[in-house]
C-alpha positions as CSV (number, residue, x, y, z in Angstrom):
1,M,96.4,119.7,87.6
2,A,97.2,116.8,89.8
3,R,100.0,114.6,88.5
4,A,100.1,110.8,89.0
5,G,103.3,109.1,90.1
6,D,105.7,108.3,87.3
7,R,105.3,104.6,86.6
8,A,108.7,104.5,85.0
9,A,110.5,105.7,88.2
10,A,113.6,103.7,89.0
11,D,112.6,103.2,92.7
12,V,110.1,104.1,95.3
13,D,111.8,107.4,96.4
14,A,112.0,108.5,92.8
15,Y,108.3,107.7,92.3
16,V,107.3,109.7,95.3
17,E,109.3,112.7,94.0
18,T,107.3,112.7,90.8
19,I,103.9,113.2,92.6
20,D,102.6,116.7,92.5
21,E,103.9,118.7,95.4
22,A,100.4,119.3,97.0
23,R,99.8,115.5,97.3
24,R,103.4,114.3,97.9
25,E,103.3,114.6,101.7
26,P,99.9,112.9,102.1
27,F,101.2,110.1,99.8
28,R,104.3,109.8,102.0
29,G,102.0,109.6,105.0
30,A,99.9,106.8,103.5
31,L,103.1,104.9,102.4
32,S,104.5,105.2,105.8
33,R,101.3,103.8,107.4
34,L,101.3,100.9,104.9
35,R,105.0,100.1,105.5
36,A,104.2,100.0,109.2
37,I,101.5,97.4,108.9
38,V,102.7,95.1,106.1
39,P,103.9,91.9,107.8
40,E,107.6,91.0,107.7
41,G,108.8,88.9,104.8
42,Y,107.5,91.0,101.9
43,D,109.8,92.9,99.6
44,E,109.2,96.6,98.7
45,A,109.7,97.3,95.0
46,M,108.4,99.2,91.9
47,T,107.4,96.1,90.0
48,W,104.1,97.3,88.6
49,G,104.8,100.9,88.2
50,F,104.1,102.0,91.8
51,P,105.3,101.0,95.3
52,T,104.4,97.4,95.9
53,F,104.9,94.9,98.7
54,E,105.4,91.5,97.1
55,V,106.1,87.9,98.0
56,P,109.8,87.0,97.2
57,L,110.0,84.4,94.4
58,A,112.1,82.3,96.8
59,I,108.9,81.9,98.8
60,S,106.2,81.7,96.1
61,G,108.2,79.8,93.6
62,P,107.8,80.5,89.9
63,T,104.8,82.5,88.8
64,Y,102.9,82.6,85.5
65,N,104.6,85.8,84.5
66,G,107.9,85.5,86.3
67,K,107.1,88.4,88.6
68,P,106.6,88.2,92.3
69,L,103.0,88.1,93.7
70,M,101.8,91.5,94.7
71,F,100.5,91.5,98.3
72,A,99.8,95.2,98.7
73,A,100.6,98.5,96.9
74,L,100.0,102.2,96.9
75,A,99.6,104.3,93.8
76,A,99.2,108.0,93.2
77,Q,96.7,108.4,90.4
78,K,95.6,111.8,89.0
79,R,92.5,112.2,91.2
80,H,93.1,109.8,94.1
81,F,95.4,107.4,95.8
82,G,94.9,103.7,95.2
83,L,95.5,101.2,98.0
84,Y,95.8,97.7,96.5
85,L,95.2,95.0,99.1
86,M,95.3,91.7,97.2
87,C,94.5,89.7,100.4
88,A,91.3,91.7,100.9
89,Y,90.0,90.0,97.7
90,L,90.8,86.5,98.9
91,S,87.3,86.0,100.4
92,E,84.0,87.8,100.6
93,A,84.4,87.7,104.4
94,R,87.6,89.8,104.3
95,K,85.9,92.4,102.0
96,Q,82.9,92.6,104.2
97,R,85.0,93.1,107.4
98,L,86.9,95.9,105.7
99,A,83.6,97.5,104.5
100,A,82.2,97.2,108.0
101,A,85.3,98.8,109.5
102,F,85.0,101.8,107.1
103,E,81.3,102.2,108.1
104,A,82.1,101.9,111.8
105,A,84.8,104.6,111.5
106,G,82.4,106.9,109.6
107,K,84.6,106.7,106.5
108,R,83.4,106.4,102.9
109,L,84.6,103.2,101.2
110,D,85.3,103.7,97.5
111,M,86.4,100.1,96.6
112,G,86.9,99.0,93.1
113,K,87.7,95.6,91.7
114,S,91.3,95.9,92.8
115,C,91.8,98.9,95.0
116,I,90.5,101.2,97.6
117,R,90.4,104.8,96.4
118,F,91.0,107.7,98.7
119,R,92.3,111.3,98.7
120,D,93.4,111.7,102.3
121,P,95.3,109.1,104.4
122,D,93.0,109.9,107.3
123,D,90.1,108.6,105.2
124,V,91.4,105.0,105.7
125,P,90.9,103.0,109.0
126,W,94.5,101.7,109.0
127,D,93.9,99.5,112.0
128,A,91.2,97.6,110.0
129,V,93.6,97.4,107.0
130,A,96.3,96.0,109.4
131,R,93.9,93.3,110.6
132,E,93.0,92.2,107.0
133,I,96.6,92.1,105.8
134,D,98.0,90.2,108.7
135,L,99.3,87.3,106.5
136,A,102.8,86.0,106.3
137,P,104.1,85.6,102.8
138,A,103.8,81.8,102.8
139,N,100.2,82.0,104.1
140,F,99.3,84.5,101.5
141,V,100.7,82.3,98.7
142,A,98.6,79.4,100.0
143,A,95.5,81.5,100.4
144,A,95.9,83.0,96.9
145,A,96.3,79.5,95.4
146,A,93.2,78.3,97.2
147,A,91.2,81.3,96.0
148,R,92.3,80.7,92.4
149,A,91.5,77.0,92.6
150,A,88.0,77.9,93.8
151,G,87.5,80.1,90.8
152,G,88.3,83.4,92.5
153,R,90.8,86.1,91.8
154,C,94.2,86.8,93.2
């Protein structure tokens, strides 16, 4: 049976090692692709129990829970990988562009309320993801605050 990553892992490398062997390399591939497209200025950490890219508190200032704002993340669940793109939920336009990019690439978009689910890194149009996450940390903080003020999520 497939095994999810250990949410209690001490760091990203330890998390990756806990993923079942058959899915470990595909996960590493997806993580490598995500690392390559996350803009500079975000910290990589294990804050929420899986590899995350987050806004340093020095940029965002204090948050309601004392934790950095998550910008993007990748999780190994039992049946899929979850790609969390918080900036894709900032506006309906971003979500629609991402959906259109999946369709144009002939890929199936399985998008939940907080993540894109996939099994193979090749099922994700990474160039489209890169376009939608091209936000510097300070710009993401401002966009997230505006979305919350307008009654949205983020």
